[in-house]
C-alpha positions in Angstrom: 0.0 0.0 0.0 1.5 3.3 -1.1 0.5 5.7 1.7 0.5 8.8 -0.5 -2.2 7.4 -2.7 -4.6 6.6 0.2 -7.7 8.6 1.3 -8.8 9.5 4.8 -11.0 8.1 6.5 -10.6 4.8 4.4 -6.9 4.7 5.5 -7.8 5.0 9.2 -10.3 2.1 8.8 -7.7 -0.1 7.1 -5.2 0.6 9.9 -7.7 -0.3 12.6 -8.6 -3.6 10.9 -5.0 -5.0 10.8 -1.5 -4.4 12.0 0.6 -2.7 9.3 4.3 -2.4 8.9 5.4 0.9 7.5 8.5 1.0 5.3 10.5 4.3 5.2 13.2 4.6 2.5 16.1 7.1 3.3 18.4 8.1 0.5 20.6 11.1 -0.5 21.2 13.6 -3.2 24.9 13.5 -4.3 27.3 13.0 -7.1 27.5 9.5 -8.6 30.3 10.0 -11.1 29.6 11.3 -14.6 27.2 8.6 -15.7 24.6 8.3 -12.9 22.1 10.9 -11.7 22.6 12.6 -8.4 19.3 10.9 -7.2 20.9 7.4 -7.5 20.8 6.5 -3.8 17.2 7.7 -3.4 16.2 5.9 -6.6 17.7 2.6 -5.6 16.4 2.6 -2.0 12.9 3.6 -3.2 12.9 0.6 -5.6 14.0 -1.8 -2.9 11.5 -0.4 -0.4 8.7 -0.7 -3.0 9.5 -4.3 -3.7 9.8 -5.1 0.0 6.4 -3.4 0.7 4.8 -5.5 -2.0 6.3 -8.7 -0.6 5.2 -8.1 3.0 2.0 -6.1 2.2 3.5 -3.1 4.0 2.8 0.6 4.0 5.3 2.4 1.7 6.1 5.9 2.9 7.6 8.7 0.7 11.3 8.6 0.5 13.4 11.0 2.6 15.7 12.2 -0.2 18.1 14.3 1.7 21.0 12.6 3.6 24.4 13.4 4.9 26.8 13.7 1.9 29.3 16.4 2.9 32.2 14.0 2.2 31.5 14.5 -1.6 32.2 18.2 -1.6 33.3 19.9 -3.8 31.4 17.5 -6.0 27.7 18.2 -5.9 25.7 17.2 -2.9 22.7 18.5 -1.0 23.3 17.6 2.7 21.5 18.0 6.0 23.1 17.7 9.4 23.2 14.2 11.0 21.1 15.4 14.0 18.6 16.8 11.5 18.0 13.5 9.8 17.9 11.7 13.2 15.2 14.2 14.4 13.2 13.9 11.2 13.1 10.1 11.7 12.1 10.5 15.3 9.3 12.8 14.5 7.9 10.7 11.6 8.1 7.5 13.6 6.3 9.1 16.5 3.6 10.3 14.2 3.2 6.9 12.5 2.8 5.1 15.9 0.4 7.7 17.1 -1.7 7.0 13.9 -1.9 3.3 14.6 1.0 1.9 12.6 2.2 -1.3 14.2 5.9 -1.5 13.2 8.4 0.5 11.2 11.2 -0.6 8.9 13.7 2.2 7.9 15.6 1.2 4.8 18.8 3.2 4.4 20.3 3.7 0.9 23.4 5.9 1.7 26.6 5.0 3.6 27.0 8.6 4.9 23.7 8.3 6.8 25.0 5.6 9.2 26.2 8.0 12.0 22.9 9.7 12.0 21.0 6.4 12.1 23.2 5.2 15.0 22.1 8.3 16.9 18.5 7.6 16.1 18.8 3.9 17.1 20.4 4.7 20.4 17.4 6.9 21.3 15.0 4.1 20.1 16.8 1.1 21.5 13.9 0.3 23.9 11.4 0.7 21.1 11.0 -2.7 19.5 8.5 -1.3 16.9 11.3 0.3 14.9 14.2 -1.4 13.0 16.8 0.0 10.7 18.4 -1.8 7.7 21.0 -0.6 5.2 20.1 -2.5 2.0 23.7 -3.2 0.8 24.3 -5.4 3.8 21.8 -7.8 2.3 23.6 -8.6 -0.9 26.1 -11.3 -1.5 28.8 -9.1 -3.0 31.0 -6.2 -2.3 29.2 -2.8 -2.5 30.6 0.2 -4.4 29.8 3.8 -5.3 28.7 4.3 -8.9 30.6 1.1 -9.7 29.3 -2.2 -11.0 26.7 -2.7 -8.4 25.0 0.7 -8.3 25.2 1.1 -12.0 23.7 -2.3 -12.7 20.8 -1.6 -10.4 20.2 1.8 -12.0 20.3 0.2 -15.5 17.5 -2.1 -14.2 15.3 0.6 -12.8 16.1 3.9 -14.6 16.5 5.4 -18.1 18.8 8.1 -16.7 22.1 6.2 -16.9 24.6 7.4 -19.5 26.9 4.5 -20.1 28.9 6.5 -22.7 30.3 8.5 -19.8 31.0 5.5 -17.5 34.6 5.2 -16.5 36.6 3.1 -14.0 37.1 4.7 -10.6 39.1 3.9 -7.5 39.5 0.1 -6.9 40.9 -1.9 -4.0 42.2 -4.9 -5.9 45.4 -6.1 -4.3 45.0 -4.0 -1.2 45.2 -5.4 2.3 42.3 -5.0 4.8 44.3 -2.6 6.8 45.0 -0.4 3.7 41.3 -0.5 2.7 40.3 0.5 6.2 42.6 3.5 6.0 41.3 4.5 2.6 37.7 4.1 3.9 38.4 6.6 6.7 39.9 9.1 4.3 36.9 8.7 1.9 34.5 9.4 4.7 36.2 12.8 5.0 36.8 13.5 1.3 35.5 11.1 -1.3 36.9 13.0 -4.3 40.4 12.9 -2.8 40.3 9.1 -2.8 38.4 8.4 -6.0 39.4 11.3 -8.3 36.3 11.0 -10.5 33.8 10.2 -7.8 33.5 6.5 -8.7 34.5 3.7 -6.4 34.6 0.6 -8.5 34.2 -0.2 -12.2 30.9 0.5 -13.9 31.9 -0.3 -17.4 30.7 -3.9 -17.5 27.4 -3.2 -15.7 24.1 -4.7 -16.8 20.4 -4.5 -16.1 20.3 -8.3 -15.8 22.8 -8.1 -12.9 20.9 -5.2 -11.4 17.6 -7.2 -11.4 19.4 -10.1 -9.7 20.9 -7.9 -7.0 17.5 -6.3 -6.3 15.8 -9.7 -6.0 18.7 -10.9 -3.7 18.4 -7.9 -1.4 14.6 -8.0 -1.2 14.6 -11.8 -0.5 17.2 -11.3 2.3 15.3 -8.4 3.8 12.0 -10.4 3.8 13.8 -13.2 5.7 15.4 -10.7 8.1 12.1 -8.8 8.8 10.3 -12.1 9.5 13.0 -13.1 12.0 12.8 -9.6 13.6 9.1 -9.7 13.9 
């Protein structure tokens, strides 16, 4: 059920009749190399949340498109403060529960949101109605930024990908775990300094077929996890 398409009082009647799980996608607006739109994180997490909602018959909420992306400056990003995102989530969840929603799944689509989500989770740790999931943790492969994974998913769900501009970015092949950890810490402060072109990975061999496979994989794993959680 897409909540923005519903009508009151019909919606209130439906919520009273059964226990609904609300699904809240959280993305970002930031650079994704020269070949993907700046809406990539929000586009991907919206697709995954939509598929998940269909599978568990949940209530799909509008995507929170703004996240924490300051690490991409001077490449384009529209960022909010980490406490701002945490407070928005608090307020929306409080309102959902007040309106009779039984449980809430927050699906995160951007790595830079993690600190804010940790702040939110600490405040909500006694509230068993709310759970947070970062979708890339539910795929059986290494994640990237505008590389093979994200580009393949976008090819599967969007017509806004420009593969003619796709170029290899920073890659960790041959690096030790210690070296990768050090690079990750630097990237969290300045992604462009690490990647050069804003791409982490190699998008050049991406495909819509792989993208559909990854989406299915993530949604299946999230369904299993949400069933275990609830």
